[in-house]
C-alpha positions as CSV (number, residue, x, y, z in Angstrom):
1,M,7.0,89.2,133.6
2,A,7.9,92.9,132.6
3,D,11.5,91.2,131.0
4,T,8.3,89.9,128.6
5,I,6.5,92.9,128.5
6,Y,8.9,95.9,128.0
7,M,11.9,96.7,126.5
8,N,14.5,98.9,127.5
9,R,14.5,102.3,125.2
10,E,17.8,102.5,124.6
11,L,18.1,99.3,123.0
12,S,14.5,99.7,121.1
13,W,16.3,103.0,120.0
14,L,18.9,100.9,118.2
15,K,16.1,98.2,117.0
16,F,14.7,100.9,114.5
17,N,18.1,101.9,113.3
18,E,18.7,98.2,112.7
19,R,15.5,98.3,110.6
20,V,17.1,101.3,108.7
21,L,20.5,99.5,108.1
22,E,18.4,96.3,106.9
23,E,16.9,98.9,104.1
24,A,20.7,99.1,103.3
25,E,20.8,95.3,102.8
26,N,17.5,95.2,100.8
27,P,18.7,94.1,97.5
28,E,15.7,95.3,95.7
29,N,16.7,99.4,96.3
30,P,18.8,100.8,93.8
31,L,22.3,101.1,95.0
32,C,22.8,105.2,95.6
33,E,19.5,104.5,98.2
34,R,21.1,101.4,99.9
35,L,24.3,104.0,100.0
36,T,21.9,106.7,101.9
37,F,20.7,104.5,104.0
38,A,23.6,103.3,105.6
39,S,25.4,106.9,105.3
40,I,21.5,107.6,107.4
41,Y,22.2,104.1,110.0
42,Q,25.8,106.3,110.8
43,S,24.6,109.8,111.8
44,N,21.6,108.6,113.5
45,L,23.7,106.6,115.7
46,D,26.9,109.2,115.6
47,E,24.1,111.5,117.7
48,F,22.2,108.5,119.6
49,Y,25.8,108.0,121.8
50,M,26.5,112.1,121.6
51,V,22.5,112.3,123.2
52,R,21.6,109.2,124.4
53,V,24.7,107.5,125.8
54,G,26.0,110.9,126.7
55,S,22.8,111.0,129.1
56,L,23.5,107.5,130.3
57,V,27.3,108.1,131.4
58,D,26.3,111.3,133.3
59,Q,23.5,109.1,135.2
60,M,26.1,106.5,135.8
61,L,28.6,108.7,137.2
62,L,26.0,110.6,139.2
63,A,24.0,108.2,140.3
64,K,25.1,104.5,139.2
65,D,22.3,103.3,141.6
66,I,19.4,104.5,139.8
67,R,17.0,102.2,138.2
68,E,15.1,102.7,134.8
69,N,11.5,102.6,135.3
70,K,10.6,99.6,132.6
71,T,13.6,97.3,132.6
72,N,15.1,97.7,136.6
73,M,18.4,98.8,134.1
74,T,21.1,100.6,136.3
75,P,22.9,103.3,133.9
76,E,26.1,100.6,133.9
77,E,23.7,97.9,132.3
78,Q,22.4,100.0,129.6
79,L,25.7,100.9,129.0
80,D,26.9,97.7,128.5
81,A,24.0,96.4,126.8
82,I,23.8,99.7,124.1
83,L,27.7,98.9,123.4
84,A,27.2,94.5,122.5
85,R,24.1,95.6,120.2
86,T,26.5,97.9,118.8
87,K,29.2,96.3,117.4
88,K,27.0,93.7,116.1
89,L,25.4,95.7,114.3
90,N,28.1,98.0,113.2
91,R,29.7,94.5,112.1
92,K,26.7,93.8,109.6
93,R,26.8,97.6,109.1
94,D,30.9,97.2,107.7
95,A,29.7,93.7,105.7
96,V,26.8,95.9,103.9
97,Y,28.9,98.5,102.8
98,E,31.4,96.1,101.7
99,E,28.8,94.8,99.6
100,I,27.3,97.8,97.9
101,M,30.9,98.9,97.0
102,E,31.1,95.6,95.5
103,K,28.6,96.4,93.3
104,L,29.6,99.8,92.3
105,E,33.0,99.1,90.7
106,Q,30.7,97.3,87.9
107,Y,29.3,100.3,87.4
108,G,32.8,102.2,87.0
109,I,33.4,103.1,90.6
110,H,36.2,102.2,92.2
111,M,37.8,103.0,95.9
112,L,41.6,102.3,96.0
113,N,42.8,99.8,98.3
114,F,46.8,99.8,99.0
115,H,47.6,96.3,99.1
116,K,45.7,95.8,95.4
117,I,47.2,98.9,93.7
118,E,49.7,99.4,90.6
119,K,52.7,100.5,90.2
120,E,51.5,103.3,88.5
121,D,48.8,104.5,91.5
122,R,50.8,104.1,93.6
123,N,53.2,106.9,92.2
124,Y,50.9,109.2,91.6
125,L,49.5,109.1,94.8
126,D,53.4,109.0,96.5
127,R,53.7,112.8,94.4
128,Y,50.4,114.0,95.3
129,F,50.6,113.1,98.6
130,E,54.2,115.0,98.6
131,A,52.7,117.9,96.8
132,E,49.2,118.6,98.0
133,V,49.0,116.7,101.4
134,A,51.9,116.7,103.2
135,P,51.9,120.8,103.0
136,V,49.2,121.4,104.8
137,I,48.2,119.6,107.0
138,S,49.9,119.9,110.7
139,P,51.0,117.5,112.4
140,S,51.8,116.8,116.3
141,I,53.8,114.6,118.8
142,V,52.4,114.3,122.0
143,G,55.0,113.1,125.2
144,K,54.7,112.7,128.5
145,R,56.0,116.6,129.1
146,Q,53.5,117.3,126.0
147,P,49.6,118.8,126.2
148,F,47.3,116.2,124.6
149,P,45.9,118.1,121.9
150,F,42.0,119.4,120.7
151,L,40.1,116.4,119.5
152,R,37.0,117.7,117.5
153,N,34.1,115.7,117.6
154,K,33.2,113.4,114.7
155,E,36.5,114.1,113.4
156,I,38.7,112.1,111.8
157,Y,43.0,111.6,112.7
158,A,45.8,109.1,111.8
159,V,47.7,108.2,115.1
160,V,50.7,106.9,114.9
161,V,52.6,105.2,117.8
162,L,56.1,106.3,117.7
163,E,59.2,105.2,119.1
164,T,62.4,107.4,119.0
165,K,66.3,105.9,119.0
166,K,65.8,105.5,122.7
167,G,63.4,103.6,123.2
168,K,60.6,105.6,124.2
169,E,57.5,105.7,123.4
170,K,55.5,109.2,122.0
171,L,51.8,109.2,120.0
172,G,51.7,111.1,117.1
173,I,48.0,112.6,115.5
174,I,47.6,114.0,112.0
175,P,44.1,115.8,111.5
176,C,43.0,114.4,108.0
177,S,39.9,117.2,107.1
178,S,42.7,119.9,107.2
179,A,41.2,122.7,104.8
180,G,42.4,122.6,101.3
181,I,42.9,118.7,101.3
182,Q,39.6,116.8,99.4
183,R,38.5,113.8,100.3
184,L,37.5,112.2,97.3
185,I,41.5,111.8,95.1
186,P,40.6,110.8,91.9
187,V,43.4,109.1,90.0
188,P,44.1,110.3,86.4
189,G,43.5,108.3,83.5
190,K,40.7,106.3,85.7
191,N,37.4,107.1,85.7
192,G,35.2,106.9,88.4
193,T,38.4,105.7,90.8
194,Y,39.4,107.3,93.8
195,M,41.3,106.8,97.2
196,L,40.1,108.3,100.7
197,S,42.1,111.1,101.5
198,E,42.4,110.0,104.9
199,E,43.6,106.6,103.8
200,L,46.5,108.3,101.9
201,I,47.3,110.4,105.2
202,L,47.7,107.1,107.2
203,H,49.7,104.8,104.3
204,F,52.5,107.8,104.0
205,V,52.1,108.7,107.6
206,S,56.4,107.4,107.9
207,K,57.1,110.5,105.5
208,I,55.6,112.9,108.6
209,F,57.4,111.1,111.1
210,K,61.4,110.8,109.8
211,G,63.0,109.3,112.5
212,Y,60.9,107.6,114.7
213,H,59.7,104.2,114.1
214,I,56.4,103.4,113.5
215,K,55.2,100.7,116.3
216,A,51.5,101.4,115.0
217,K,49.0,103.5,113.0
218,S,45.1,103.6,112.7
219,L,42.4,106.2,111.6
220,L,40.7,107.4,114.9
221,R,37.6,109.0,115.5
222,I,36.0,110.1,118.7
223,T,32.4,111.0,119.7
224,R,32.0,113.4,122.6
225,N,29.2,114.0,124.8
226,A,26.2,116.4,123.7
227,D,23.6,116.3,126.1
228,I,22.7,119.2,127.7
229,D,20.2,120.5,130.1
230,A,19.4,124.0,128.1
231,D,16.5,125.2,130.7
232,A,18.4,124.3,133.6
233,L,21.7,127.1,132.5
234,Y,19.0,129.4,130.4
235,D,18.7,132.6,133.0
236,E,16.0,134.8,131.0
237,D,18.3,138.2,131.6
238,L,20.5,136.2,128.7
239,D,19.3,137.4,124.9
240,Y,18.6,133.5,124.0
241,R,20.5,133.3,121.0
242,E,23.5,134.5,122.1
243,F,22.7,131.4,124.4
244,M,22.1,128.7,122.0
245,V,25.3,130.1,120.2
246,E,27.4,129.5,123.2
247,L,25.2,126.4,124.1
248,I,26.2,124.7,119.9
249,K,30.1,125.6,121.2
250,A,30.2,124.0,124.2
251,R,28.0,120.6,122.9
252,K,31.6,120.6,121.1
253,K,33.4,120.5,123.6
254,L,32.4,118.3,125.8
255,A,33.6,114.3,127.6
256,P,34.7,112.3,124.6
257,I,32.0,108.9,125.6
258,R,33.4,106.8,122.0
259,L,35.9,106.3,119.9
260,E,37.2,104.2,117.4
261,L,39.7,102.9,115.1
262,S,39.7,101.7,112.2
263,R,42.4,98.7,112.6
264,E,43.0,96.9,116.4
265,M,46.9,97.7,117.0
266,E,49.2,94.8,118.2
267,H,50.1,97.8,120.8
268,F,47.0,98.8,121.8
269,A,47.9,100.0,125.2
270,S,50.0,102.9,124.2
271,I,46.3,103.9,122.5
272,W,44.8,103.3,125.8
273,K,47.0,105.2,127.8
274,W,47.1,108.4,125.8
275,T,43.1,108.2,125.5
276,R,43.7,108.5,129.6
277,I,45.7,111.4,129.0
278,M,43.3,113.0,126.8
279,C,40.2,112.0,129.2
280,S,40.2,113.9,132.6
281,G,38.9,112.0,135.3
282,E,37.6,108.4,135.7
283,I,35.5,109.4,132.4
284,Y,37.9,107.4,130.3
285,R,36.7,104.3,132.2
286,W,33.6,104.5,129.9
287,I,35.0,105.1,126.6
288,F,33.5,102.6,124.1
289,L,36.0,101.2,121.8
290,L,34.3,99.9,118.9
291,Y,35.9,98.9,115.7
292,S,35.5,98.8,112.2
293,R,37.7,97.1,109.1
294,S,39.9,98.6,107.6
295,R,40.5,99.8,103.8
296,T,44.0,101.3,104.9
297,A,47.4,99.6,103.9
């Protein structure tokens, strides 16, 4: 009886966010508004994972048998349901985004795809990468003896599975949001035509990791748990302003709870191995892997 009356709170929130996505789907809305709704959907989902899903992960690790009082679901059951629903919604999001970008081309706005690029544009982007991007990025290579670098919350990284001449495997990581790199790179002579900087970096990643065989590559983005009980940590003797500053800093450094890749990688097992190294304790078992279609060559 309860199953037909009540809906889990987290799944109900996903239904709310689906209504935001439906506004992005609505052809009666202007294109820019549709794109804005798609962006709102994504920012809402990020915060949902940081706080609500983060709280469920904490519950599962501390009291896995506790049940939600409306639907009698355990934290793990709620997480499984959230993951299944999110995958469906993200497939819809990707389709909406592709449709909007196709319609924007009618108004002279184009996002370049390396699969369909003219030789002249390719040569320009090659020169641009060498002159403007390569000098300011900070690549790192992780092996068994190197510590895994800290990955910032919600930032995009290019990750590469590298193979040495001796057949050993390493992981290359490049932050795509380095200072001095503009994300939308305009193409000269073609007003409204752009290339995303992260796609440019991923395409020319072999220029960075010379001497290695590139086994697989993808863009990667992690979302970190941001669920902190401020009341439980606050001490009246502390300055409240300083306390909140430190709390916000701590919020950015909690354990990862979601990992997104721009493509399904043939050597995904390698990425998963490095993910285990990145995450302390048992938390790696509960990182959710959500794939979205890639526009990157």
